N, C-alpha and C positions, 0 to 999 in steps of 0.2 A: 530402490526406485529404478524404473526404466528410464535410462538417460536419454533415450530418443523421444520420450514423451515430453513435448514442449508446449508451453502456453501459446495460445494465439493472442499475442499482446496487441496486435493491431485491432482485432475484434473487441477486446476488452477496452481499449482506448476509445474506440468509436462509441461503444455502449456508455462509457462514463460521460462523454460529451453529450450524447443524446439524453442521458438522464438529467444532466444539468439543464438542458433546454426544456425538458418536460417540467422540471421544478420551476423554472422561470415562468413558464406559461400557466402552470397551476396556481402559483402564488402571486402572479403578476409582479415579479420582482424587477425592479429597475435599479440596477447597481452599476456604477461605472467600472471600467476595466481594472483600474488600480485597486479599488476597494474589493472587487471580485477576487483578484489575486491574493490580497491580504486574507480574505475570508476563507478561501480554499486552503491557503497555507496554514492558517490558524487551525482549521479543522483537521488537516493532515497531522499537524503536531499533536493535537489533542487525541486523535484516534490512534496514533502510534503509541502515545503514552498509555492509552487505555489497553492496547494490546499487551504492552509490557506488564501492566498492572494485572491483567487477567492471567497472564502466564505465571505470575507469582514468583519468578526467580529472585527478585530483589525485595521481597516483602520481609524486611528485617524485623518488623514488629509482629510478624505472623498473625495478622489480623483477619486473614481470609483464606479460603481454599482456592487453589489454582483451578482455573476453568478446565472443562473437559475439551477434548480434541475438536468436537463440533463447534463449541463456543469460540475457541481460539481461531478456527478457520473462518467463521462468520466475521469476527473482528478483523482478521487479517485481510480479508477481501475489501473491507471498508477502507483500510489503509491503502491497499493497492489502487482502488478506484480513485481516491483522492490524490494519490501520487500521480496517476496518469492524467487526471484532470489538471493538476498543477503544471505538469509538463506541457499540456495543451495551452494553458493560459500564458505560459512563458514562450510559447511557440518553439518548444524544444522536443517535440515528439520524436524526432530522429534519434534522440539520446536513449529512448527506452526500448526501441526495437533492437532485438538481439540477433547476432549471427549464430549459426550452429556452434561455432567454436566458443563464443562467449557463453552460450547456454551450457555447453559441456563443462566449461571451467567453473561455472556457478554450481551446477548439480554435482560436480566431482569434488567440490571443496570439502575439507574436513569438518565434520560436525562439531559444534561447540556446545557443550552442555554444563560447563563449570560457571559458577557465578561471575567470576572476574572476566571470563571470556565473553559471556553474554552481555555483561555491563559495557565492556569496551565496544562491542559491536553496536549495541543500541546507541551509546553516546556518540560513536562515529557517525551513525546515520543521522542523528540529530544535528551534529556539528556540520556535516556536509550539506544537509538541507538548509541550515542557516546560511551557509556560504552561497548556496544556489539562490536563496531568496534575497538576502541583504546585499551581497556583493555581485550577484548575477554571474556566478561562476558555473558555466555549463558542465565542466568536468566534475564538479562537486555533485551535481544532480546525477550524472551517469554513475559515479561511484556509489552514491547513496542507493540508487536503484539496484545495483548489483548486490550490495550488502542486504538490502531489504528482501530481495528474492532469496538469497542464501538463508537469511534468518528464518523465513517461513518454510521454504522447501527442504532445506538440509537440516537446520537445527531443530525445527519443530515437526518435521516429517509431514508437512501438508503437501499432498501430491498435486500435480497440475490438474488432474481430473477433479479432485476435491475443490480446488480453487475455482475451476470453471463452473462446477455445479453450484457452489455457494455464491459465486458472483452472479450467476443467472437468477438465483433466488433473491438476492439483494435487488437486482434490477426489477424483477417481477413485483416484489413487495412494494418497492418505492413507487412504481408506476400505478399500482392499485391504489395506493394512498393519494397520489396526485389526481387520479380520476375521481376519487371521492370528494376531493376538495372543491 
């Protein structure tokens, strides 16, 4: 991976917020701020679990086939969008913007591909997200964000260009659905 190829996180963040506003308008949603945070957090948790399920690393019963790279990328950007939206709902967007040094640390991290290592990473992300939601620990959100980026970019080899492209497809598809509603 080209380590100087960095995501435009600010752009992705703004698009996630705009997408939520478009959904509100299309479906005339009237949800209070606390319920909105709960709903975004719940969806983030579910979509992160869906990513792990699609990746198949912990499918101990061997009930399905792991998804292909394109499917994993599409699911991963759903998780990213919800994570960014959650940071906005908490008014913690400053925690998801990365310095060049932070970016280099993430993309330069060692790839984890063993079951136990992936399990630990996934469970750490979930635990940190719970800390951010339940206890309102900002640093938990920051650490979860860094681990999530590492999981997708380093461990699963999803490039920033692939993330950006799939994210744009997610936004386009969602906006088309909203316009049909």
